[in-house]
C-alpha positions as CSV (number, residue, x, y, z in Angstrom):
1,M,85.3,55.2,90.0
2,G,87.8,53.4,92.3
3,A,88.8,50.7,89.9
4,R,90.1,47.5,91.6
5,D,92.2,46.2,88.7
6,D,93.7,47.2,85.2
7,E,90.7,45.6,83.2
8,E,88.1,47.9,85.2
9,A,90.6,50.8,84.8
10,E,90.9,50.3,81.1
11,R,87.2,50.3,80.7
12,F,86.8,53.5,82.8
13,V,89.4,55.3,80.6
14,A,87.7,54.2,77.4
15,Q,84.2,55.2,78.7
16,Q,85.5,58.7,79.8
17,R,87.1,59.2,76.4
18,W,84.0,57.9,74.4
19,P,80.9,58.1,76.3
20,D,79.0,57.0,73.3
21,G,81.2,54.2,72.1
22,A,84.7,54.1,70.6
23,R,85.7,56.2,67.7
24,C,88.8,56.2,65.6
25,P,91.2,58.9,66.7
26,K,92.4,59.3,63.0
27,C,89.2,59.8,61.0
28,D,86.6,59.9,63.9
29,S,84.7,57.0,62.4
30,R,82.3,54.9,64.5
31,N,82.8,51.9,62.3
32,V,85.2,50.1,64.5
33,A,85.6,46.6,65.7
34,V,87.3,45.2,68.9
35,R,90.5,43.3,68.2
36,K,91.5,40.1,70.1
37,R,93.7,41.0,72.9
38,R,97.4,40.0,72.5
39,P,99.6,39.2,75.4
40,D,102.2,41.8,74.4
41,R,99.7,44.7,74.4
42,R,99.2,46.6,77.5
43,W,95.7,48.1,76.3
44,P,92.8,46.7,74.4
45,Q,92.7,47.5,70.8
46,W,90.1,48.5,68.3
47,R,90.5,48.5,64.4
48,C,88.9,51.1,62.2
49,R,87.1,49.5,59.4
50,D,87.5,52.8,57.3
51,C,91.1,53.9,57.6
52,R,92.3,50.4,58.7
53,R,94.2,51.7,61.8
54,D,94.3,50.1,65.2
55,F,94.2,52.3,68.2
56,T,93.6,52.0,71.9
57,A,91.9,54.2,74.6
58,I,95.1,56.3,75.1
59,T,96.0,56.7,71.4
60,G,96.4,60.3,70.5
61,T,96.7,61.5,74.2
62,K,99.5,62.5,76.4
63,W,99.6,58.9,77.8
64,A,100.3,57.5,74.4
65,G,103.7,55.6,75.0
66,S,103.5,56.0,78.7
67,R,104.7,53.1,80.9
68,R,102.2,54.0,83.5
69,C,99.6,51.3,84.3
70,A,96.0,51.7,83.7
71,L,95.1,52.0,87.3
72,E,97.4,55.2,87.7
73,I,96.2,56.7,84.3
74,A,92.4,56.3,85.5
75,A,93.1,57.9,88.8
76,V,94.5,61.0,87.1
77,V,91.5,61.0,84.5
78,E,89.0,60.8,87.3
79,S,90.9,63.6,89.3
80,V,90.7,65.8,86.3
81,D,87.1,65.2,85.6
82,Q,86.1,66.1,89.2
83,Q,88.0,69.5,88.9
84,V,86.2,70.1,85.6
85,D,82.9,69.3,87.3
86,Q,83.5,71.6,90.2
87,S,84.6,74.4,87.7
88,A,81.4,74.0,85.8
89,E,79.4,74.2,88.7
90,G,81.2,77.3,89.9
91,S,80.9,78.7,86.4
92,S,77.1,78.1,86.4
93,I,76.6,80.0,89.9
94,T,78.5,83.0,88.5
95,A,77.4,82.9,84.9
96,G,74.2,85.0,85.5
97,L,75.8,87.7,87.5
98,P,76.0,91.1,85.9
99,A,79.4,92.7,85.9
100,S,78.3,95.1,88.5
101,E,77.5,92.4,91.0
102,R,80.9,90.7,90.2
103,K,82.8,93.9,90.9
104,V,80.9,94.6,94.2
105,M,81.5,91.1,95.4
106,A,85.1,91.4,94.6
107,A,85.2,94.6,96.6
108,L,83.4,93.0,99.6
109,R,86.0,90.2,99.6
110,R,88.6,93.0,100.2
111,R,86.6,94.3,103.2
112,P,85.8,91.2,105.4
113,L,84.5,93.3,108.3
114,G,82.1,95.3,106.1
115,A,82.0,98.5,104.3
116,T,79.5,101.2,103.3
117,S,77.9,101.2,99.9
118,A,79.8,104.4,99.0
119,K,83.1,103.0,99.8
120,L,82.2,99.7,97.9
121,A,81.3,102.0,95.0
122,E,84.7,103.6,95.0
123,L,86.5,100.2,95.4
124,A,84.5,98.4,92.7
125,A,84.6,101.5,90.3
126,V,81.0,101.3,89.8
127,S,78.4,104.2,90.3
128,P,76.8,104.5,93.6
129,S,73.2,103.8,92.0
130,Q,74.5,100.6,90.5
131,T,76.4,99.6,93.7
132,R,73.1,100.0,95.7
133,R,71.2,97.8,93.1
134,A,73.8,95.3,93.1
135,L,73.8,95.0,96.8
136,R,70.2,94.6,97.0
137,R,70.2,91.8,94.4
138,L,73.1,90.1,96.2
139,E,71.2,90.4,99.3
140,Q,68.2,88.5,97.7
141,R,70.4,85.8,96.7
142,G,71.5,85.5,100.5
143,W,75.2,86.4,99.6
144,T,75.3,89.7,101.5
145,E,73.7,91.4,104.5
146,R,73.4,94.8,106.0
147,R,74.4,95.6,109.4
148,N,73.8,98.7,111.4
149,R,76.6,99.7,113.7
150,A,78.3,102.6,115.6
151,I,81.8,103.2,114.7
152,N,84.5,105.4,116.1
153,D,84.9,108.0,113.4
154,G,87.9,110.0,114.7
155,H,86.2,111.6,117.8
156,V,82.6,110.6,117.8
157,L,80.6,107.3,117.5
158,A,78.8,107.7,114.2
159,P,75.8,105.1,113.2
160,V,76.7,103.5,109.8
161,S,75.2,100.8,107.7
162,L,77.7,98.3,106.6
163,W,77.5,95.7,103.9
164,A,79.2,92.4,104.2
165,L,79.4,89.0,102.6
166,T,77.4,86.2,104.4
167,Y,80.0,83.5,103.3
168,G,77.3,80.8,102.9
169,S,78.1,77.9,100.8
170,E,76.8,79.4,97.5
171,C,78.5,82.6,98.3
172,I,81.9,80.8,98.9
173,S,81.5,78.7,95.6
174,A,80.8,82.1,93.7
175,L,84.0,83.8,95.3
176,R,86.2,80.9,94.1
177,Y,85.3,81.7,90.5
178,L,85.6,85.4,90.7
179,P,88.9,86.7,89.5
180,Q,91.3,87.6,92.3
181,Q,92.1,91.4,92.2
182,P,94.6,92.6,94.8
183,A,93.9,95.8,96.5
184,P,95.7,98.6,95.0
185,M,98.8,99.5,97.0
186,P,100.1,102.9,96.0
187,P,103.7,103.5,97.3
188,L,103.6,105.6,100.3
189,P,106.6,107.3,102.0
190,A,107.1,105.0,105.3
191,P,107.1,107.9,107.8
192,D,103.7,109.2,106.5
193,A,102.0,105.8,106.3
194,V,100.0,103.8,108.8
195,P,101.8,100.3,109.3
196,P,100.0,97.4,107.5
197,E,99.5,95.5,110.8
198,F,97.1,98.3,112.0
199,W,95.1,98.8,108.8
200,H,92.4,96.3,110.2
201,L,91.3,99.2,112.5
202,F,90.2,101.3,109.6
203,W,87.6,99.2,108.0
204,S,85.1,101.9,107.1
205,G,85.7,105.2,105.3
206,T,89.1,105.9,104.3
207,S,91.1,102.7,104.3
208,G,94.4,102.0,106.1
209,P,96.7,102.2,103.1
210,E,95.2,105.5,102.0
211,L,95.6,107.4,105.2
212,R,98.4,110.0,105.8
213,I,99.7,110.9,109.1
214,S,100.3,114.4,107.9
215,E,96.6,114.9,106.8
216,D,94.6,112.3,108.9
217,A,96.4,112.3,112.3
218,L,93.3,112.9,114.4
219,R,91.2,110.3,112.5
220,I,94.2,107.8,113.1
221,A,94.5,108.8,116.8
222,G,90.6,108.2,117.3
223,S,90.8,104.8,115.8
224,T,94.0,103.6,117.4
225,I,94.2,105.1,120.9
226,G,91.7,103.4,123.1
227,S,91.3,100.4,120.6
228,N,91.8,96.8,121.8
229,D,95.1,96.8,119.9
230,L,97.8,97.7,122.4
231,S,100.5,97.6,119.6
232,A,98.6,100.2,117.6
233,E,98.0,102.5,120.6
234,A,101.6,102.4,121.5
235,W,102.5,103.2,117.8
236,A,100.0,106.1,117.9
237,L,101.2,107.6,121.1
238,A,104.7,107.6,119.9
239,T,104.3,108.5,116.5
240,L,101.4,111.0,115.9
241,P,102.1,114.7,116.0
242,L,101.4,116.6,119.4
243,H,98.7,118.7,118.0
244,A,96.7,115.7,117.1
245,L,97.0,114.2,120.7
246,Q,96.2,117.8,122.1
247,T,93.1,118.0,120.0
248,L,92.0,114.4,121.0
249,E,92.3,115.3,124.5
250,Q,89.6,118.0,124.1
251,I,87.2,115.6,122.7
252,R,84.3,114.1,124.6
253,G,85.4,110.3,125.3
254,Y,89.0,111.2,125.8
255,Q,88.6,113.4,128.8
256,K,88.7,110.5,131.3
257,G,89.5,106.9,131.5
258,D,92.5,104.9,130.4
259,A,92.9,106.4,127.0
260,A,92.6,109.9,128.4
261,S,95.4,109.1,130.8
262,L,97.7,107.8,128.2
263,V,97.2,110.8,126.0
264,A,97.8,113.1,129.0
265,C,101.0,111.3,129.9
266,E,102.3,111.3,126.4
267,I,101.6,115.1,126.0
268,E,103.2,115.8,129.3
269,R,106.3,113.9,128.3
270,R,106.8,115.6,125.0
271,T,106.0,119.0,126.5
272,T,108.4,118.5,129.2
273,A,111.1,117.1,126.6
274,R,110.8,120.4,124.7
275,A,111.5,122.6,127.7
């Protein structure tokens, strides 16, 4: 709109309120007439020929009685209209999405590096078959893609097929209008939990918040020791139980190299400290 003066702003506000012409706010009649502008009136007036009431473009609105000038009110009205248009556009994008696809997209948003279809079914609380169908339909829209990768699954490199969002313009618009669902965070005893700053290393299979040192020590060791996160590696060497490090040392891939040296040094340190 970008009104340059109050008169232009007054016309804009009136047009936004009554696109098909002025109507009486009291009786909704179209039988109205423009009144002659009086010097003491801040807005143009109409008179309803049916109920004999005078009104302006802001009568019966939150701006009635406001001392804001027409330019300020027009700027606010324009801003609200733009937000409504954007919301309508986003709603039209997501309106045709079945519930299963919405849930799968919400689960994918929680796994930016990708996840298997089985893990997405668990996160979205949707059956595996429905999840696979939803992923294929989202792929046809261009919102998801499948990537084949080899990941470190505790002690071996395992080939997996991971699904991830493409984050194209339509995909991003749809995500904006999907309900935000925070990831469930069950309370864990601190000594048995993986610190949150290292959860990014567990982006397939069991997620970081769900891992227990007492039950998943070897899996945690394989994903942290030898990783590019030196802080996670130091934490694992200092925290994980000795038996996990000893088992890791016997696994192919940890028998030589920097990771193997670190594991051997930590085992020797703890064994010496016990003696």
